[in-house]
All heavy atoms as TSV, in Angstrom:
chain	resi	resn	atom	element	x	y	z
A	1	MET	N	N	-138.300	-106.260	-43.478
A	1	MET	CA	C	-138.306	-104.979	-42.796
A	1	MET	C	C	-138.459	-103.878	-43.843
A	1	MET	O	O	-137.744	-103.877	-44.858
A	1	MET	CB	C	-137.000	-104.819	-42.059
A	1	MET	CG	C	-136.896	-103.498	-41.316
A	1	MET	SD	S	-135.338	-103.433	-40.378
A	1	MET	CE	C	-136.003	-103.035	-38.799
A	2	PRO	N	N	-139.376	-102.966	-43.612
A	2	PRO	CA	C	-139.617	-101.880	-44.565
A	2	PRO	C	C	-138.389	-100.986	-44.725
A	2	PRO	O	O	-137.660	-100.760	-43.768
A	2	PRO	CB	C	-140.808	-101.064	-43.996
A	2	PRO	CG	C	-141.287	-101.828	-42.831
A	2	PRO	CD	C	-140.280	-102.874	-42.497
A	3	SER	N	N	-138.177	-100.459	-45.957
A	3	SER	CA	C	-136.993	-99.650	-46.188
A	3	SER	C	C	-137.246	-98.215	-45.700
A	3	SER	O	O	-136.328	-97.467	-45.513
A	3	SER	CB	C	-136.648	-99.600	-47.681
A	3	SER	OG	O	-137.759	-99.066	-48.392
A	4	LYS	N	N	-138.490	-97.852	-45.465
A	4	LYS	CA	C	-138.785	-96.481	-45.016
A	4	LYS	C	C	-139.473	-96.564	-43.650
A	4	LYS	O	O	-140.487	-97.212	-43.489
A	4	LYS	CB	C	-139.742	-95.777	-45.978
A	4	LYS	CG	C	-139.952	-94.330	-45.665
A	4	LYS	CD	C	-140.790	-93.652	-46.743
A	4	LYS	CE	C	-141.014	-92.210	-46.411
A	4	LYS	NZ	N	-141.837	-91.550	-47.370
A	5	ALA	N	N	-138.861	-95.892	-42.647
A	5	ALA	CA	C	-139.413	-95.901	-41.328
A	5	ALA	C	C	-140.730	-95.098	-41.261
A	5	ALA	O	O	-140.902	-94.139	-41.995
A	5	ALA	CB	C	-138.416	-95.348	-40.339
A	6	SER	N	N	-141.587	-95.469	-40.352
A	6	SER	CA	C	-142.807	-94.741	-40.154
A	6	SER	C	C	-142.489	-93.334	-39.613
A	6	SER	O	O	-141.575	-93.177	-38.847
A	6	SER	CB	C	-143.706	-95.494	-39.156
A	6	SER	OG	O	-144.765	-94.696	-38.742
A	7	ARG	N	N	-143.259	-92.338	-40.001
A	7	ARG	CA	C	-143.040	-90.977	-39.566
A	7	ARG	C	C	-143.939	-90.667	-38.354
A	7	ARG	O	O	-143.865	-89.548	-37.872
A	7	ARG	CB	C	-143.259	-90.014	-40.654
A	7	ARG	CG	C	-142.363	-90.209	-41.904
A	7	ARG	CD	C	-140.905	-90.125	-41.580
A	7	ARG	NE	N	-140.593	-88.803	-41.041
A	7	ARG	CZ	C	-139.418	-88.525	-40.506
A	7	ARG	NH1	N	-138.485	-89.433	-40.376
A	7	ARG	NH2	N	-139.165	-87.341	-40.055
A	8	SER	N	N	-144.773	-91.570	-37.947
A	8	SER	CA	C	-145.593	-91.274	-36.771
A	8	SER	C	C	-145.084	-92.003	-35.578
A	8	SER	O	O	-144.418	-93.038	-35.691
A	8	SER	CB	C	-147.041	-91.616	-37.039
A	8	SER	OG	O	-147.165	-93.043	-37.250
A	9	LEU	N	N	-145.374	-91.504	-34.420
A	9	LEU	CA	C	-144.926	-92.072	-33.156
A	9	LEU	C	C	-146.119	-92.066	-32.202
A	9	LEU	O	O	-146.758	-91.071	-32.042
A	9	LEU	CB	C	-143.768	-91.251	-32.577
A	9	LEU	CG	C	-143.212	-91.665	-31.255
A	9	LEU	CD1	C	-142.544	-93.023	-31.341
A	9	LEU	CD2	C	-142.229	-90.636	-30.725
A	10	SER	N	N	-146.339	-93.199	-31.597
A	10	SER	CA	C	-147.450	-93.269	-30.647
A	10	SER	C	C	-146.879	-93.733	-29.304
A	10	SER	O	O	-146.142	-94.699	-29.221
A	10	SER	CB	C	-148.486	-94.290	-31.136
A	10	SER	OG	O	-149.502	-94.445	-30.179
A	11	VAL	N	N	-147.211	-92.959	-28.270
A	11	VAL	CA	C	-146.727	-93.284	-26.896
A	11	VAL	C	C	-147.941	-93.346	-26.010
A	11	VAL	O	O	-148.806	-92.475	-25.966
A	11	VAL	CB	C	-145.775	-92.213	-26.405
A	11	VAL	CG1	C	-145.358	-92.481	-24.984
A	11	VAL	CG2	C	-144.580	-92.083	-27.298
A	12	ARG	N	N	-148.035	-94.410	-25.241
A	12	ARG	CA	C	-149.133	-94.583	-24.279
A	12	ARG	C	C	-148.903	-93.606	-23.125
A	12	ARG	O	O	-147.846	-93.616	-22.483
A	12	ARG	CB	C	-149.204	-96.014	-23.731
A	12	ARG	CG	C	-150.345	-96.169	-22.779
A	12	ARG	CD	C	-150.506	-97.596	-22.491
A	12	ARG	NE	N	-150.832	-98.293	-23.747
A	12	ARG	CZ	C	-151.371	-99.434	-23.884
A	12	ARG	NH1	N	-151.711	-100.125	-22.808
A	12	ARG	NH2	N	-151.656	-99.958	-25.032
A	13	ARG	N	N	-149.838	-92.731	-22.925
A	13	ARG	CA	C	-149.697	-91.726	-21.859
A	13	ARG	C	C	-149.976	-92.373	-20.524
A	13	ARG	O	O	-151.004	-92.984	-20.305
A	13	ARG	CB	C	-150.623	-90.567	-22.094
A	13	ARG	CG	C	-150.221	-89.765	-23.313
A	13	ARG	CD	C	-151.024	-88.549	-23.458
A	13	ARG	NE	N	-150.756	-87.670	-22.331
A	13	ARG	CZ	C	-151.154	-86.427	-22.246
A	13	ARG	NH1	N	-151.932	-85.935	-23.192
A	13	ARG	NH2	N	-150.903	-85.689	-21.198
A	14	THR	N	N	-149.024	-92.158	-19.606
A	14	THR	CA	C	-149.142	-92.620	-18.253
A	14	THR	C	C	-148.786	-91.448	-17.371
A	14	THR	O	O	-148.246	-90.437	-17.851
A	14	THR	CB	C	-148.200	-93.789	-17.906
A	14	THR	OG1	O	-146.859	-93.318	-18.032
A	14	THR	CG2	C	-148.462	-94.977	-18.877
A	15	SER	N	N	-149.020	-91.552	-16.074
A	15	SER	CA	C	-148.613	-90.457	-15.192
A	15	SER	C	C	-147.108	-90.270	-15.192
A	15	SER	O	O	-146.644	-89.131	-15.110
A	15	SER	CB	C	-149.147	-90.719	-13.792
A	15	SER	OG	O	-148.653	-91.918	-13.270
A	16	ALA	N	N	-146.346	-91.344	-15.327
A	16	ALA	CA	C	-144.868	-91.230	-15.369
A	16	ALA	C	C	-144.417	-90.538	-16.623
A	16	ALA	O	O	-143.512	-89.684	-16.597
A	16	ALA	CB	C	-144.237	-92.655	-15.299
A	17	ILE	N	N	-145.032	-90.850	-17.770
A	17	ILE	CA	C	-144.697	-90.201	-19.054
A	17	ILE	C	C	-145.040	-88.710	-18.970
A	17	ILE	O	O	-144.269	-87.839	-19.384
A	17	ILE	CB	C	-145.394	-90.858	-20.251
A	17	ILE	CG1	C	-144.858	-92.314	-20.456
A	17	ILE	CG2	C	-145.273	-90.019	-21.505
A	17	ILE	CD1	C	-143.404	-92.369	-20.888
A	18	ASP	N	N	-146.231	-88.386	-18.484
A	18	ASP	CA	C	-146.647	-87.010	-18.339
A	18	ASP	C	C	-145.706	-86.208	-17.405
A	18	ASP	O	O	-145.353	-85.072	-17.704
A	18	ASP	CB	C	-148.087	-86.911	-17.840
A	18	ASP	CG	C	-149.100	-87.253	-18.910
A	18	ASP	OD1	O	-148.743	-87.288	-20.098
A	18	ASP	OD2	O	-150.241	-87.524	-18.516
A	19	ALA	N	N	-145.276	-86.828	-16.351
A	19	ALA	CA	C	-144.348	-86.177	-15.390
A	19	ALA	C	C	-143.006	-85.910	-16.041
A	19	ALA	O	O	-142.406	-84.818	-15.921
A	19	ALA	CB	C	-144.211	-86.989	-14.093
A	20	ALA	N	N	-142.488	-86.928	-16.770
A	20	ALA	CA	C	-141.180	-86.782	-17.420
A	20	ALA	C	C	-141.255	-85.690	-18.482
A	20	ALA	O	O	-140.340	-84.861	-18.605
A	20	ALA	CB	C	-140.770	-88.100	-18.036
A	21	LEU	N	N	-142.308	-85.683	-19.285
A	21	LEU	CA	C	-142.480	-84.681	-20.326
A	21	LEU	C	C	-142.577	-83.291	-19.681
A	21	LEU	O	O	-141.967	-82.335	-20.149
A	21	LEU	CB	C	-143.699	-85.003	-21.171
A	21	LEU	CG	C	-143.943	-84.051	-22.354
A	21	LEU	CD1	C	-142.724	-84.024	-23.282
A	21	LEU	CD2	C	-145.156	-84.462	-23.104
A	22	SER	N	N	-143.304	-83.163	-18.611
A	22	SER	CA	C	-143.434	-81.902	-17.893
A	22	SER	C	C	-142.086	-81.397	-17.442
A	22	SER	O	O	-141.747	-80.233	-17.565
A	22	SER	CB	C	-144.402	-82.063	-16.720
A	22	SER	OG	O	-144.479	-80.875	-16.005
A	23	ASP	N	N	-141.227	-82.314	-16.884
A	23	ASP	CA	C	-139.906	-81.953	-16.451
A	23	ASP	C	C	-139.058	-81.454	-17.598
A	23	ASP	O	O	-138.367	-80.428	-17.493
A	23	ASP	CB	C	-139.198	-83.122	-15.752
A	23	ASP	CG	C	-139.800	-83.458	-14.412
A	23	ASP	OD1	O	-140.489	-82.603	-13.837
A	23	ASP	OD2	O	-139.570	-84.584	-13.904
A	24	ILE	N	N	-139.097	-82.183	-18.691
A	24	ILE	CA	C	-138.332	-81.844	-19.877
A	24	ILE	C	C	-138.734	-80.474	-20.383
A	24	ILE	O	O	-137.901	-79.590	-20.725
A	24	ILE	CB	C	-138.429	-82.870	-21.007
A	24	ILE	CG1	C	-137.754	-84.199	-20.562
A	24	ILE	CG2	C	-137.833	-82.367	-22.333
A	24	ILE	CD1	C	-138.055	-85.400	-21.402
A	25	MET	N	N	-140.021	-80.249	-20.498
A	25	MET	CA	C	-140.557	-78.970	-20.982
A	25	MET	C	C	-140.136	-77.826	-20.071
A	25	MET	O	O	-139.841	-76.714	-20.496
A	25	MET	CB	C	-142.053	-79.006	-21.164
A	25	MET	CG	C	-142.586	-80.068	-22.109
A	25	MET	SD	S	-142.464	-79.665	-23.831
A	25	MET	CE	C	-143.597	-78.303	-23.962
A	26	ARG	N	N	-140.130	-78.086	-18.763
A	26	ARG	CA	C	-139.808	-77.051	-17.795
A	26	ARG	C	C	-138.315	-76.621	-17.864
A	26	ARG	O	O	-138.008	-75.462	-17.657
A	26	ARG	CB	C	-140.189	-77.510	-16.396
A	26	ARG	CG	C	-140.092	-76.418	-15.341
A	26	ARG	CD	C	-140.623	-76.827	-13.962
A	26	ARG	NE	N	-139.893	-77.974	-13.435
A	26	ARG	CZ	C	-140.378	-79.197	-13.357
A	26	ARG	NH1	N	-141.585	-79.468	-13.766
A	26	ARG	NH2	N	-139.653	-80.217	-12.852
A	27	VAL	N	N	-137.428	-77.545	-18.089
A	27	VAL	CA	C	-136.002	-77.223	-18.000
A	27	VAL	C	C	-135.331	-77.041	-19.359
A	27	VAL	O	O	-134.142	-76.780	-19.437
A	27	VAL	CB	C	-135.236	-78.314	-17.175
A	27	VAL	CG1	C	-135.755	-78.365	-15.812
A	27	VAL	CG2	C	-135.236	-79.662	-17.886
A	28	THR	N	N	-136.078	-77.119	-20.439
A	28	THR	CA	C	-135.562	-76.851	-21.757
A	28	THR	C	C	-136.360	-75.756	-22.412
A	28	THR	O	O	-137.349	-75.272	-21.821
A	28	THR	CB	C	-135.582	-78.066	-22.700
A	28	THR	OG1	O	-136.957	-78.351	-23.012
A	28	THR	CG2	C	-134.947	-79.290	-22.045
A	29	ASP	N	N	-135.911	-75.315	-23.578
A	29	ASP	CA	C	-136.713	-74.271	-24.254
A	29	ASP	C	C	-137.667	-74.870	-25.267
A	29	ASP	O	O	-138.162	-74.203	-26.148
A	29	ASP	CB	C	-135.780	-73.259	-24.894
A	29	ASP	CG	C	-134.843	-73.877	-25.926
A	29	ASP	OD1	O	-134.795	-75.110	-26.042
A	29	ASP	OD2	O	-134.173	-73.124	-26.641
A	30	ALA	N	N	-137.934	-76.203	-25.175
A	30	ALA	CA	C	-138.927	-76.860	-26.043
A	30	ALA	C	C	-140.292	-76.234	-25.737
A	30	ALA	O	O	-140.673	-76.113	-24.585
A	30	ALA	CB	C	-138.949	-78.364	-25.828
A	31	GLU	N	N	-140.977	-75.861	-26.796
A	31	GLU	CA	C	-142.288	-75.227	-26.615
A	31	GLU	C	C	-143.455	-76.177	-26.906
A	31	GLU	O	O	-144.587	-75.868	-26.564
A	31	GLU	CB	C	-142.392	-73.969	-27.483
A	31	GLU	CG	C	-141.375	-72.911	-27.046
A	31	GLU	CD	C	-141.512	-71.671	-27.886
A	31	GLU	OE1	O	-142.384	-71.564	-28.771
A	31	GLU	OE2	O	-140.670	-70.769	-27.695
A	32	THR	N	N	-143.179	-77.293	-27.547
A	32	THR	CA	C	-144.218	-78.254	-27.846
A	32	THR	C	C	-143.743	-79.662	-27.448
A	32	THR	O	O	-142.543	-79.922	-27.322
A	32	THR	CB	C	-144.557	-78.305	-29.365
A	32	THR	OG1	O	-143.429	-78.777	-30.074
A	32	THR	CG2	C	-144.963	-76.897	-29.865
A	33	THR	N	N	-144.692	-80.558	-27.242
A	33	THR	CA	C	-144.332	-81.930	-26.927
A	33	THR	C	C	-143.566	-82.551	-28.089
A	33	THR	O	O	-142.623	-83.349	-27.847
A	33	THR	CB	C	-145.553	-82.768	-26.575
A	33	THR	OG1	O	-146.475	-82.705	-27.651
A	33	THR	CG2	C	-146.240	-82.254	-25.306
A	34	THR	N	N	-143.923	-82.215	-29.291
A	34	THR	CA	C	-143.250	-82.756	-30.475
A	34	THR	C	C	-141.786	-82.341	-30.465
A	34	THR	O	O	-140.870	-83.162	-30.693
A	34	THR	CB	C	-143.907	-82.280	-31.776
A	34	THR	OG1	O	-145.243	-82.734	-31.802
A	34	THR	CG2	C	-143.146	-82.797	-33.012
A	35	GLU	N	N	-141.486	-81.084	-30.131
A	35	GLU	CA	C	-140.131	-80.578	-30.069
A	35	GLU	C	C	-139.342	-81.284	-28.937
A	35	GLU	O	O	-138.180	-81.680	-29.123
A	35	GLU	CB	C	-140.161	-79.109	-29.868
A	35	GLU	CG	C	-138.801	-78.424	-29.972
A	35	GLU	CD	C	-138.905	-76.912	-29.801
A	35	GLU	OE1	O	-139.981	-76.380	-29.499
A	35	GLU	OE2	O	-137.840	-76.276	-29.932
A	36	ALA	N	N	-139.974	-81.453	-27.796
A	36	ALA	CA	C	-139.280	-82.145	-26.692
A	36	ALA	C	C	-138.980	-83.564	-27.024
A	36	ALA	O	O	-137.879	-84.093	-26.752
A	36	ALA	CB	C	-140.178	-82.089	-25.455
A	37	VAL	N	N	-139.899	-84.296	-27.643
A	37	VAL	CA	C	-139.685	-85.707	-28.019
A	37	VAL	C	C	-138.592	-85.773	-29.130
A	37	VAL	O	O	-137.705	-86.643	-29.039
A	37	VAL	CB	C	-140.984	-86.352	-28.522
A	37	VAL	CG1	C	-140.723	-87.707	-29.111
A	37	VAL	CG2	C	-141.946	-86.508	-27.338
A	38	ALA	N	N	-138.581	-84.857	-30.076
A	38	ALA	CA	C	-137.579	-84.892	-31.121
A	38	ALA	C	C	-136.173	-84.673	-30.534
A	38	ALA	O	O	-135.227	-85.379	-30.877
A	38	ALA	CB	C	-137.855	-83.799	-32.158
A	39	ARG	N	N	-136.062	-83.766	-29.524
A	39	ARG	CA	C	-134.772	-83.515	-28.905
A	39	ARG	C	C	-134.302	-84.753	-28.092
A	39	ARG	O	O	-133.146	-85.114	-28.129
A	39	ARG	CB	C	-134.855	-82.340	-27.977
A	39	ARG	CG	C	-134.970	-81.064	-28.772
A	39	ARG	CD	C	-135.124	-79.881	-27.877
A	39	ARG	NE	N	-135.328	-78.657	-28.665
A	39	ARG	CZ	C	-135.115	-77.463	-28.248
A	39	ARG	NH1	N	-134.658	-77.290	-27.076
A	39	ARG	NH2	N	-135.335	-76.476	-29.050
A	40	ALA	N	N	-135.250	-85.358	-27.419
A	40	ALA	CA	C	-134.927	-86.567	-26.636
A	40	ALA	C	C	-134.479	-87.695	-27.562
A	40	ALA	O	O	-133.499	-88.396	-27.256
A	40	ALA	CB	C	-136.121	-86.995	-25.826
A	41	LEU	N	N	-135.136	-87.888	-28.698
A	41	LEU	CA	C	-134.741	-88.908	-29.637
A	41	LEU	C	C	-133.390	-88.635	-30.223
A	41	LEU	O	O	-132.556	-89.559	-30.420
A	41	LEU	CB	C	-135.811	-89.087	-30.721
A	41	LEU	CG	C	-137.129	-89.703	-30.295
A	41	LEU	CD1	C	-138.158	-89.641	-31.425
A	41	LEU	CD2	C	-136.911	-91.139	-29.875
A	42	ASN	N	N	-133.078	-87.389	-30.561
A	42	ASN	CA	C	-131.790	-87.027	-31.076
A	42	ASN	C	C	-130.688	-87.297	-30.059
A	42	ASN	O	O	-129.617	-87.823	-30.407
A	42	ASN	CB	C	-131.746	-85.549	-31.492
A	42	ASN	CG	C	-132.503	-85.290	-32.789
A	42	ASN	OD1	O	-132.714	-86.172	-33.592
A	42	ASN	ND2	N	-132.915	-84.025	-32.965
A	43	LEU	N	N	-130.945	-86.994	-28.822
A	43	LEU	CA	C	-129.945	-87.207	-27.764
A	43	LEU	C	C	-129.727	-88.693	-27.581
A	43	LEU	O	O	-128.595	-89.187	-27.483
A	43	LEU	CB	C	-130.415	-86.606	-26.464
A	43	LEU	CG	C	-129.507	-86.751	-25.257
A	43	LEU	CD1	C	-128.154	-86.158	-25.501
A	43	LEU	CD2	C	-130.161	-86.194	-24.012
A	44	TYR	N	N	-130.800	-89.493	-27.582
A	44	TYR	CA	C	-130.688	-90.960	-27.437
A	44	TYR	C	C	-129.950	-91.551	-28.601
A	44	TYR	O	O	-129.078	-92.411	-28.437
A	44	TYR	CB	C	-132.088	-91.545	-27.285
A	44	TYR	CG	C	-132.039	-93.052	-26.939
A	44	TYR	CD1	C	-131.350	-93.500	-25.814
A	44	TYR	CD2	C	-132.693	-93.948	-27.736
A	44	TYR	CE1	C	-131.304	-94.841	-25.549
A	44	TYR	CE2	C	-132.669	-95.303	-27.455
A	44	TYR	CZ	C	-131.951	-95.748	-26.345
A	44	TYR	OH	O	-131.903	-97.074	-26.043
A	45	ALA	N	N	-130.250	-91.074	-29.832
A	45	ALA	CA	C	-129.526	-91.604	-30.994
A	45	ALA	C	C	-127.999	-91.332	-30.907
A	45	ALA	O	O	-127.216	-92.186	-31.248
A	45	ALA	CB	C	-130.096	-90.985	-32.267
A	46	ALA	N	N	-127.672	-90.138	-30.473
A	46	ALA	CA	C	-126.218	-89.822	-30.299
A	46	ALA	C	C	-125.621	-90.685	-29.246
A	46	ALA	O	O	-124.483	-91.156	-29.415
A	46	ALA	CB	C	-126.103	-88.332	-29.908
A	47	TRP	N	N	-126.335	-90.948	-28.156
A	47	TRP	CA	C	-125.829	-91.811	-27.061
A	47	TRP	C	C	-125.560	-93.213	-27.617
A	47	TRP	O	O	-124.561	-93.811	-27.286
A	47	TRP	CB	C	-126.876	-91.848	-25.947
A	47	TRP	CG	C	-126.512	-92.771	-24.812
A	47	TRP	CD1	C	-126.982	-94.026	-24.661
A	47	TRP	CD2	C	-125.707	-92.452	-23.706
A	47	TRP	NE1	N	-126.458	-94.536	-23.492
A	47	TRP	CE2	C	-125.703	-93.612	-22.921
A	47	TRP	CE3	C	-125.002	-91.315	-23.338
A	47	TRP	CZ2	C	-124.963	-93.661	-21.720
A	47	TRP	CZ3	C	-124.273	-91.397	-22.141
A	47	TRP	CH2	C	-124.283	-92.538	-21.360
A	48	LEU	N	N	-126.486	-93.747	-28.408
A	48	LEU	CA	C	-126.333	-95.073	-28.954
A	48	LEU	C	C	-125.137	-95.212	-29.896
A	48	LEU	O	O	-124.614	-96.309	-30.083
A	48	LEU	CB	C	-127.602	-95.508	-29.698
A	48	LEU	CG	C	-128.815	-95.759	-28.786
A	48	LEU	CD1	C	-130.045	-96.034	-29.661
A	48	LEU	CD2	C	-128.552	-96.889	-27.810
A	49	LYS	N	N	-124.712	-94.095	-30.489
A	49	LYS	CA	C	-123.561	-94.151	-31.419
A	49	LYS	C	C	-122.242	-94.114	-30.734
A	49	LYS	O	O	-121.184	-94.315	-31.333
A	49	LYS	CB	C	-123.663	-92.958	-32.394
A	49	LYS	CG	C	-124.813	-93.086	-33.368
A	49	LYS	CD	C	-124.947	-91.854	-34.233
A	49	LYS	CE	C	-126.193	-91.974	-35.074
A	49	LYS	NZ	N	-126.454	-90.744	-35.837
A	50	LEU	N	N	-122.217	-93.862	-29.404
A	50	LEU	CA	C	-120.959	-93.831	-28.673
A	50	LEU	C	C	-120.348	-95.266	-28.602
A	50	LEU	O	O	-121.068	-96.250	-28.484
A	50	LEU	CB	C	-121.162	-93.361	-27.245
A	50	LEU	CG	C	-121.599	-91.908	-27.090
A	50	LEU	CD1	C	-121.952	-91.608	-25.612
A	50	LEU	CD2	C	-120.464	-90.978	-27.516
A	51	PRO	N	N	-119.038	-95.322	-28.733
A	51	PRO	CA	C	-118.410	-96.662	-28.656
A	51	PRO	C	C	-118.454	-97.197	-27.228
A	51	PRO	O	O	-118.524	-96.401	-26.240
A	51	PRO	CB	C	-116.944	-96.359	-29.050
A	51	PRO	CG	C	-116.738	-94.921	-28.773
A	51	PRO	CD	C	-118.068	-94.278	-28.934
A	52	PRO	N	N	-118.426	-98.504	-27.054
A	52	PRO	CA	C	-118.445	-99.062	-25.717
A	52	PRO	C	C	-117.283	-98.517	-24.886
A	52	PRO	O	O	-116.147	-98.396	-25.372
A	52	PRO	CB	C	-118.277	-100.567	-25.943
A	52	PRO	CG	C	-118.770	-100.770	-27.332
A	52	PRO	CD	C	-118.414	-99.527	-28.076
A	53	GLY	N	N	-117.542	-98.161	-23.642
A	53	GLY	CA	C	-116.500	-97.661	-22.755
A	53	GLY	C	C	-116.181	-96.205	-22.936
A	53	GLY	O	O	-115.284	-95.664	-22.283
A	54	ALA	N	N	-116.966	-95.501	-23.770
A	54	ALA	CA	C	-116.716	-94.081	-23.986
A	54	ALA	C	C	-116.967	-93.294	-22.679
A	54	ALA	O	O	-117.858	-93.630	-21.914
A	54	ALA	CB	C	-117.627	-93.534	-25.082
A	55	THR	N	N	-116.145	-92.291	-22.459
A	55	THR	CA	C	-116.343	-91.416	-21.331
A	55	THR	C	C	-117.210	-90.248	-21.734
A	55	THR	O	O	-116.964	-89.580	-22.726
A	55	THR	CB	C	-114.966	-90.901	-20.812
A	55	THR	OG1	O	-114.145	-92.023	-20.448
A	55	THR	CG2	C	-115.150	-89.968	-19.628
A	56	VAL	N	N	-118.210	-89.966	-20.959
A	56	VAL	CA	C	-119.128	-88.871	-21.180
A	56	VAL	C	C	-119.010	-87.865	-20.066
A	56	VAL	O	O	-119.084	-88.268	-18.926
A	56	VAL	CB	C	-120.555	-89.333	-21.388
A	56	VAL	CG1	C	-121.533	-88.188	-21.626
A	56	VAL	CG2	C	-120.685	-90.399	-22.506
A	57	ALA	N	N	-118.813	-86.624	-20.392
A	57	ALA	CA	C	-118.698	-85.577	-19.342
A	57	ALA	C	C	-119.742	-84.485	-19.611
A	57	ALA	O	O	-119.842	-84.018	-20.759
A	57	ALA	CB	C	-117.310	-84.980	-19.341
A	58	ALA	N	N	-120.458	-84.103	-18.617
A	58	ALA	CA	C	-121.355	-82.980	-18.740
A	58	ALA	C	C	-120.582	-81.735	-18.357
A	58	ALA	O	O	-119.992	-81.646	-17.288
A	58	ALA	CB	C	-122.553	-83.200	-17.807
A	59	THR	N	N	-120.590	-80.754	-19.227
A	59	THR	CA	C	-119.786	-79.559	-19.014
A	59	THR	C	C	-120.607	-78.427	-18.413
A	59	THR	O	O	-120.053	-77.428	-17.959
A	59	THR	CB	C	-119.113	-79.077	-20.305
A	59	THR	OG1	O	-120.118	-78.845	-21.270
A	59	THR	CG2	C	-118.141	-80.145	-20.832
A	60	GLY	N	N	-121.892	-78.493	-18.446
A	60	GLY	CA	C	-122.679	-77.462	-17.872
A	60	GLY	C	C	-124.130	-77.538	-18.287
A	60	GLY	O	O	-124.450	-78.141	-19.338
A	61	HIS	N	N	-124.968	-76.921	-17.506
A	61	HIS	CA	C	-126.383	-76.924	-17.840
A	61	HIS	C	C	-126.987	-75.711	-17.177
A	61	HIS	O	O	-126.758	-75.471	-16.006
A	61	HIS	CB	C	-127.062	-78.197	-17.333
A	61	HIS	CG	C	-128.540	-78.235	-17.564
A	61	HIS	ND1	N	-129.060	-78.405	-18.832
A	61	HIS	CD2	C	-129.579	-78.075	-16.754
A	61	HIS	CE1	C	-130.377	-78.379	-18.752
A	61	HIS	NE2	N	-130.693	-78.158	-17.552
A	62	THR	N	N	-127.777	-74.982	-17.886
A	62	THR	CA	C	-128.469	-73.858	-17.309
A	62	THR	C	C	-129.944	-74.112	-17.361
A	62	THR	O	O	-130.487	-74.419	-18.484
A	62	THR	CB	C	-128.163	-72.567	-18.119
A	62	THR	OG1	O	-126.738	-72.352	-18.084
A	62	THR	CG2	C	-128.844	-71.392	-17.498
A	63	ARG	N	N	-130.599	-74.057	-16.248
A	63	ARG	CA	C	-132.034	-74.279	-16.239
A	63	ARG	C	C	-132.754	-72.973	-16.403
A	63	ARG	O	O	-132.310	-71.921	-15.824
A	63	ARG	CB	C	-132.451	-74.929	-14.911
A	63	ARG	CG	C	-132.045	-76.356	-14.827
A	63	ARG	CD	C	-132.578	-76.920	-13.591
A	63	ARG	NE	N	-132.390	-78.390	-13.611
A	63	ARG	CZ	C	-132.950	-79.197	-12.783
A	63	ARG	NH1	N	-133.734	-78.748	-11.826
A	63	ARG	NH2	N	-132.760	-80.489	-12.846
A	64	ARG	N	N	-133.833	-73.007	-17.076
A	64	ARG	CA	C	-134.666	-71.823	-17.271
A	64	ARG	C	C	-135.685	-71.853	-16.116
A	64	ARG	O	O	-136.434	-72.803	-15.948
A	64	ARG	CB	C	-135.358	-71.905	-18.624
A	64	ARG	CG	C	-136.204	-70.725	-18.907
A	64	ARG	CD	C	-136.781	-70.830	-20.305
A	64	ARG	NE	N	-137.555	-72.040	-20.407
A	64	ARG	CZ	C	-138.470	-72.222	-21.350
A	64	ARG	NH1	N	-138.729	-71.330	-22.250
A	64	ARG	NH2	N	-139.162	-73.343	-21.391
A	65	ASN	N	N	-135.731	-70.794	-15.379
A	65	ASN	CA	C	-136.664	-70.687	-14.223
A	65	ASN	C	C	-138.010	-70.195	-14.747
A	65	ASN	O	O	-138.097	-69.039	-15.200
A	65	ASN	CB	C	-136.093	-69.779	-13.156
A	65	ASN	CG	C	-137.005	-69.806	-11.913
A	65	ASN	OD1	O	-138.018	-70.439	-11.897
A	65	ASN	ND2	N	-136.539	-69.059	-10.914
A	66	THR	N	N	-139.020	-71.035	-14.720
A	66	THR	CA	C	-140.349	-70.623	-15.199
A	66	THR	C	C	-141.238	-70.103	-14.112
A	66	THR	O	O	-142.343	-69.586	-14.363
A	66	THR	CB	C	-141.034	-71.754	-15.970
A	66	THR	OG1	O	-141.170	-72.872	-15.040
A	66	THR	CG2	C	-140.213	-72.178	-17.159
A	67	ALA	N	N	-140.788	-70.274	-12.858
A	67	ALA	CA	C	-141.610	-69.798	-11.725
A	67	ALA	C	C	-141.262	-68.322	-11.503
A	67	ALA	O	O	-140.154	-67.952	-11.184
A	67	ALA	CB	C	-141.280	-70.627	-10.485
A	68	VAL	N	N	-142.276	-67.499	-11.704
A	68	VAL	CA	C	-142.051	-66.036	-11.521
A	68	VAL	C	C	-142.929	-65.522	-10.384
A	68	VAL	O	O	-144.012	-65.921	-10.204
A	68	VAL	CB	C	-142.392	-65.270	-12.836
A	68	VAL	CG1	C	-142.155	-63.806	-12.631
A	68	VAL	CG2	C	-141.465	-65.785	-13.940
């Protein structure tokens, strides 16, 4: 196994991926797909570090309304 991880990421675009990315971009302040993916990866990495049986609570979420 290489000691240095690849810095590139390739994702096969599907309608489901495009829809999910569109949703993420709409409800966050991410301005680029790279920023949205980086945030999702950071969140997933934090999730994976939780111990088994950990309790997770969402304390709030504010959506940005882009429809004007």
